[in-house]
C-alpha positions in Angstrom: -61.2 132.3 -26.6 -60.7 129.4 -29.1 -64.5 129.2 -29.7 -64.8 132.9 -30.2 -61.9 132.8 -32.7 -63.3 129.9 -34.6 -66.7 131.6 -34.8 -65.0 134.8 -36.0 -63.1 132.9 -38.7 -66.3 131.1 -39.8 -68.1 134.4 -40.1 -65.4 135.7 -42.4 -65.3 132.5 -44.4 -69.1 132.7 -44.8 -68.9 136.3 -45.9 -66.3 135.5 -48.6 -68.1 132.5 -49.9 -71.4 134.4 -50.0 -69.7 137.2 -51.9 -68.3 134.7 -54.4 -71.8 133.1 -54.7 -73.5 136.4 -55.4 -70.9 137.5 -58.0 -71.1 134.1 -59.8 -74.9 134.1 -59.7 -75.1 137.6 -61.2 -72.7 136.4 -64.0 -74.7 133.2 -64.6 -78.2 134.7 -64.5 -77.1 137.8 -66.4 -75.7 135.6 -69.2 -78.9 133.4 -69.2 -81.2 136.4 -69.3 -79.2 138.0 -72.1 -79.2 135.0 -74.3 -83.0 134.5 -73.8 -83.4 138.2 -74.7 -81.1 137.7 -77.7 -83.0 134.7 -79.1 -86.3 136.6 -78.8 -84.9 139.7 -80.6 -83.4 138.0 -83.6 -84.4 139.6 -86.9 -83.9 138.6 -90.6 -80.4 139.5 -91.6 -80.2 142.8 -93.5 -77.8 141.4 -95.9 -79.3 138.6 -98.0 -75.8 137.1 -98.4 -75.7 136.4 -94.7 -78.9 134.2 -94.9 -77.2 132.3 -97.8 -74.3 131.6 -95.4 -76.6 130.0 -92.9 -77.3 132.9 -90.6 -80.8 132.6 -89.2 -81.1 135.9 -87.5 -79.2 138.9 -86.2 -79.4 141.7 -83.6 -77.9 145.2 -83.8 -77.3 146.9 -80.5 -75.6 149.9 -79.1 -74.0 149.8 -75.6 -71.1 151.5 -73.8 -70.3 153.8 -76.7 -70.1 151.2 -79.4 -72.2 149.3 -81.9 -72.6 145.5 -81.7 -73.9 143.0 -84.3 -74.8 139.6 -83.0 -75.6 136.8 -85.5 -77.0 133.4 -84.9 -76.5 130.5 -87.3 -79.3 128.2 -88.1 -77.0 125.3 -87.3 -73.3 126.1 -87.6 -70.9 128.2 -89.7 -69.0 126.7 -92.6 -65.8 126.8 -90.6 -65.4 127.1 -86.8 -63.4 130.0 -85.6 -60.1 129.4 -83.7 -61.6 130.8 -80.5 -65.1 129.7 -79.3 -66.4 131.2 -76.0 -68.4 128.9 -73.7 -70.7 129.8 -70.8 -70.7 127.2 -68.0 -68.2 128.1 -65.3 -70.6 130.8 -64.2 -73.2 128.1 -63.4 -70.7 125.7 -61.9 -69.1 128.4 -59.7 -72.6 129.5 -58.5 -73.5 126.0 -57.4 -70.1 125.1 -55.8 -70.0 128.4 -53.8 -73.7 127.9 -52.9 -73.1 124.4 -51.7 -70.1 125.6 -49.7 -72.3 128.2 -48.1 -75.0 125.6 -47.4 -72.4 123.4 -45.6 -71.0 126.3 -43.6 -74.3 127.5 -42.3 -77.1 125.0 -42.6 -75.1 121.8 -42.3 -72.4 122.8 -39.9 -75.0 124.6 -37.7 -77.9 122.3 -38.5 -79.3 122.5 -35.0 -79.7 126.3 -35.4 -80.7 126.8 -39.0 -82.0 123.5 -40.4 -83.8 121.8 -37.5 -86.9 122.9 -35.7 -88.0 120.3 -33.0 -91.5 121.7 -33.2 -91.6 120.6 -36.8 -89.7 117.4 -36.6 -87.1 116.4 -34.0 -84.0 115.4 -35.9 -80.4 114.6 -35.1 -78.1 117.0 -37.1 -76.6 114.1 -39.0 -80.0 112.8 -40.0 -81.1 116.3 -41.1 -78.0 116.8 -43.3 -78.5 113.3 -44.9 -82.1 114.1 -45.7 -81.0 117.5 -47.2 -78.4 115.9 -49.4 -80.9 113.2 -50.5 -83.3 116.0 -51.4 -80.8 117.7 -53.7 -79.9 114.5 -55.5 -83.4 113.1 -55.6 -84.8 116.4 -57.0 -82.5 116.1 -60.0 -83.1 112.4 -60.6 -86.9 112.8 -60.5 -86.9 115.9 -62.7 -84.5 114.4 -65.3 -86.5 111.2 -65.3 -89.7 113.2 -66.2 -87.9 115.1 -69.0 -86.5 111.8 -70.5 -89.9 110.0 -70.2 -92.7 110.2 -72.8 -93.9 113.4 -71.0 -90.8 115.1 -72.3 -92.3 115.3 -75.8 -95.4 117.2 -74.5 -94.5 120.6 -73.1 -97.7 121.3 -71.2 -97.9 117.8 -69.7 -94.3 117.9 -68.6 -94.7 121.4 -67.1 -97.7 120.2 -65.1 -95.8 117.1 -63.9 -92.8 119.2 -62.8 -95.2 121.6 -61.0 -96.8 118.7 -59.1 -93.5 117.2 -58.1 -92.3 120.6 -57.0 -95.4 121.1 -54.9 -94.9 117.8 -53.1 -91.3 118.6 -52.5 -92.2 122.0 -51.0 -94.7 120.4 -48.7 -92.3 117.7 -47.7 -89.4 120.0 -46.9 -91.6 122.3 -44.8 -92.7 119.3 -42.8 -89.2 118.1 -42.1 -87.0 121.2 -41.6 -87.4 124.6 -40.0 -89.2 127.1 -42.2 -86.0 129.0 -42.9 -84.2 125.7 -43.7 -87.0 124.4 -45.8 -87.2 127.5 -48.0 -83.4 127.5 -48.5 -83.4 123.8 -49.3 -86.2 124.3 -51.8 -84.1 126.9 -53.6 -81.0 124.8 -53.4 -82.9 121.9 -55.0 -84.1 124.0 -57.9 -80.6 125.5 -58.3 -79.2 122.0 -58.4 -81.6 121.0 -61.2 -80.6 124.2 -63.1 -76.8 123.5 -62.8 -77.3 119.8 -63.6 -79.1 120.8 -66.7 -76.1 122.8 -67.8 -73.6 120.0 -66.8 -75.4 116.9 -68.1 -77.6 118.2 -70.9 -76.9 121.6 -72.3 -73.1 121.6 -72.5 -72.8 118.0 -73.7 -75.3 118.9 -76.5 -73.2 121.9 -77.5 -70.0 119.8 -77.4 -71.6 117.2 -79.7 -72.6 120.0 -82.2 -69.0 121.3 -82.2 -67.6 117.8 -82.5 -69.8 117.0 -85.5 -68.8 120.1 -87.2 -65.1 119.5 -86.7 -65.5 115.9 -87.9 -67.4 117.0 -91.0 -70.5 114.9 -90.3 -74.2 116.0 -90.0 -75.1 117.1 -86.5 -77.8 115.2 -84.6 -80.5 117.8 -83.7 -81.6 115.8 -80.7 -79.0 117.0 -78.1 -79.6 120.6 -79.2 -83.4 120.3 -78.8 -83.0 118.7 -75.3 -80.6 121.5 -74.4 -83.1 124.1 -75.6 -85.8 122.5 -73.5 -83.7 122.6 -70.3 -82.6 126.2 -71.0 -86.3 127.2 -71.1 -86.9 125.4 -67.8 -83.9 127.1 -66.2 -85.2 130.6 -67.1 -88.5 129.9 -65.4 -86.8 128.4 -62.3 -84.6 131.6 -61.9 -87.0 133.9 -60.0 -88.3 131.2 -57.7 -84.7 130.3 -56.8 -83.8 133.9 -56.2 -86.7 134.4 -53.9 -85.9 131.2 -51.9 -82.3 132.4 -51.5 -83.5 135.7 -50.1 -86.3 134.3 -48.0 -84.2 134.0 -44.8 -84.5 137.8 -44.5 -88.3 137.7 -44.4 -89.6 135.7 -41.5 -93.2 136.5 -42.4 -92.9 134.1 -45.3 -91.1 131.1 -43.9 -92.6 131.6 -40.4 -96.2 131.3 -41.7 -98.3 128.5 -40.3 -98.8 127.0 -43.8 -95.4 128.1 -45.1 -95.3 125.5 -47.9 -98.3 127.2 -49.5 -96.5 130.6 -49.2 -93.4 129.1 -50.8 -95.4 127.7 -53.7 -97.4 130.9 -54.2 -94.2 133.0 -54.4 -92.6 130.5 -56.7 -95.6 130.5 -59.0 -95.7 134.3 -59.0 -92.0 134.4 -59.9 -92.4 131.9 -62.8 -95.4 133.9 -64.1 -93.6 137.2 -64.0 -90.6 135.6 -65.8 -93.0 134.1 -68.4 -94.5 137.6 -69.1 -91.0 139.0 -69.7 -90.1 136.2 -72.1 -93.4 136.7 -74.0 -92.8 140.5 -74.1 -89.4 139.9 -75.7 -90.7 137.3 -78.1 -93.4 139.8 -79.4 -90.7 141.5 -81.5 -90.7 138.4 -83.8 -94.4 139.0 -84.4 -94.9 142.8 -84.5 -98.7 142.5 -85.0 -99.1 140.3 -81.9 -99.7 141.7 -78.4 -97.9 140.6 -75.3 -100.2 138.3 -73.3 -101.2 139.9 -70.0 -102.4 136.7 -68.3 -99.0 135.7 -66.9 -98.4 139.1 -65.4 -102.0 139.2 -64.0 -101.5 135.7 -62.5 -98.2 136.7 -60.9 -99.3 140.0 -59.5 -102.6 138.6 -58.4 -100.9 135.8 -56.5 -98.6 138.3 -54.8 -101.6 140.5 -53.9 -103.5 137.6 -52.5 -100.6 136.4 -50.5 -100.0 139.9 -49.0 -103.7 139.9 -47.9 -103.5 136.4 -46.5 -100.5 137.1 -44.4 -101.8 140.5 -43.1 -101.5 140.7 -39.3 -104.3 139.9 -36.9 -104.6 141.2 -33.4 -103.1 139.0 -30.7 -105.7 137.9 -28.2 -105.6 139.9 -25.0 -103.3 142.5 -26.4 -103.4 145.8 -28.3 -103.2 146.2 -32.0 -99.4 146.6 -31.8 -99.0 143.0 -30.7 -100.2 141.4 -33.9 -99.6 138.0 -35.4 -99.7 137.2 -39.1 -102.4 134.7 -40.0 -99.7 132.1 -40.4 -98.1 132.8 -37.0 -97.6 129.9 -34.6 -100.9 128.7 -33.0 -99.0 127.8 -29.8 -98.2 131.4 -29.0 -101.8 132.6 -29.6 -103.1 129.8 -27.4 -100.6 130.6 -24.7 -101.6 134.2 -24.8 -105.2 133.3 -24.3 -104.3 131.1 -21.4 -102.2 133.9 -19.8 -105.0 136.4 -20.3 -107.6 133.9 -18.7 -105.3 133.5 -15.7 -105.1 137.3 -15.3 -101.4 137.4 -16.0 -100.2 141.1 -16.1 -99.7 142.1 -19.7 -97.0 144.6 -18.9 -94.8 142.6 -16.6 -91.5 144.2 -17.5 -89.5 142.3 -14.9 -90.7 139.0 -16.3 -89.9 140.0 -19.9 -86.4 141.2 -18.9 -85.7 137.8 -17.4 -87.1 135.9 -20.4 -85.0 138.0 -22.8 -81.9 137.6 -20.7 -82.1 133.8 -20.7 -83.5 133.2 -24.2 -82.2 136.0 -26.4 -79.1 137.6 -24.9 -76.9 134.4 -25.2 -76.8 135.3 -29.0 -77.9 139.0 -29.0 -75.0 140.4 -26.9 -71.9 142.4 -27.5 -70.0 139.2 -26.6 -72.3 136.2 -27.3 -72.0 133.2 -25.1 -73.9 130.9 -27.4 -71.5 128.6 -29.2 -71.1 129.4 -32.9 -71.8 133.1 -32.6 -68.9 135.6 -32.8 -71.2 138.6 -32.9 -74.9 139.5 -32.4 -77.0 138.4 -35.4 -77.7 141.4 -37.6 -75.9 143.6 -35.0 -78.9 143.6 -32.7 -77.9 143.7 -29.0 -80.7 143.1 -26.4 -78.8 143.3 -23.2 -80.8 146.2 -21.7 -84.5 147.2 -21.8 -83.5 150.3 -23.7 -81.9 148.1 -26.4 -84.9 145.8 -26.5 -87.4 148.7 -26.9 -85.2 150.1 -29.7 -85.8 146.9 -31.7 -89.5 146.2 -30.8 -90.7 145.7 -34.4 -88.0 143.2 -35.2 -88.4 141.4 -31.9 -92.2 141.2 -32.4 -91.9 139.8 -35.9 -89.3 137.2 -35.0 -91.2 136.0 -32.0 -94.5 135.9 -33.7 -93.2 133.8 -36.6 -91.1 131.6 -34.3 -88.0 132.5 -36.2 -86.1 133.4 -33.1 -84.4 132.0 -31.1 -82.7 130.2 -34.0 -83.7 126.6 -33.9 -85.0 127.5 -30.4 -81.5 126.8 -29.2 -82.3 128.5 -25.8 -85.6 126.6 -25.3 -88.1 129.5 -25.3 -91.6 128.2 -24.4 -94.8 129.3 -26.0 -95.8 130.9 -22.7 -92.6 133.0 -22.6 -93.1 133.9 -26.2 -96.7 135.0 -25.5 -95.6 137.0 -22.4 -93.1 139.1 -24.5 -95.6 139.6 -27.3 -98.3 140.8 -24.9 -95.9 143.1 -23.2 -95.0 144.7 -26.6 -98.7 144.9 -27.4 -99.5 146.8 -24.2 -96.9 149.5 -24.7 -93.7 147.6 -23.7 -93.9 148.9 -20.1 -94.0 152.5 -21.1 -97.6 153.3 -20.0 
């Protein structure tokens, strides 16, 4: 009873922290996207006197039944207003709530969510230590690149960051489970984004305010560095959002070469964001056209990935039992071996026994697996009727080795192949 209660309370805590994380992230990303949009829509002030007072651009807008006039100073106003609004707690709250969620799910239940013995057998404490080192190390390497001589050359810096990011994606996918690796990749990029705000962007803004209040010329250096990091943050945004949503899509993190999938989707997100930024910037040069290359690269990458992950027929089974091209090789090999031995492809009794021992401990009205207060996603598999009602989900999760979580119940490749073949031959209905 105590285990069930603790699992129930942990589920509620996870829900509330996730809720906070989403709300804070919406506020942070919304503000970030708005200010990027604002900067790229600034026009010459209509009143020449405004330009004389140091205003470099303005935007007129209508929203919610009212007119708004936003003005941006080239450096600072002649006198600071009594109230100055800052934007940083949205970022800090997003990271703090996200880290709390990371601890509740992926660290506290590392054996289920972070570790996959088929990838690398790790003790929970070791896995958590590596994950924490990845978060800190990501920021130190990125910040070092930005502060190096490469930081003065935008293209060279971007290529260096891309190369380091690719190495990190490869490394994480060869240490953690696919689900855990994708999440940690997003957490690493998110940590870089928040650290940019904490250590570079906000300090630069504070220096600008301090110089103004002290009546001395402001050093443009901190502001330029802050602008550089803000640009990086806007291109990191869509890859981070994908990584945080990826746990719902096993076809991505369950692929055989999942690190390439992760990089492809991140690249596509960055390209799409680049296209939107360029589209907004076009207003500053009315005669110019929005470059289509970023959009084509992003959409082309997505299209190529969809084709690459398209399902292929499972050996010895019908078209219904298909594996993505990235599905585990072990299951396919086991299916071939079973077919060569003449194993019955529609052995319902064997499948029921496998599901009862490997799936039902979690997918039950009252789960017996420690740490689960309710069936994941509300899917109960205690009877054959319930199993048949969820065949598409079961097939995908087995084919991509996403379930059982962390293979907590020890499902073998042969058992996995048996269930997949049974599904492919009509799930015992013929």
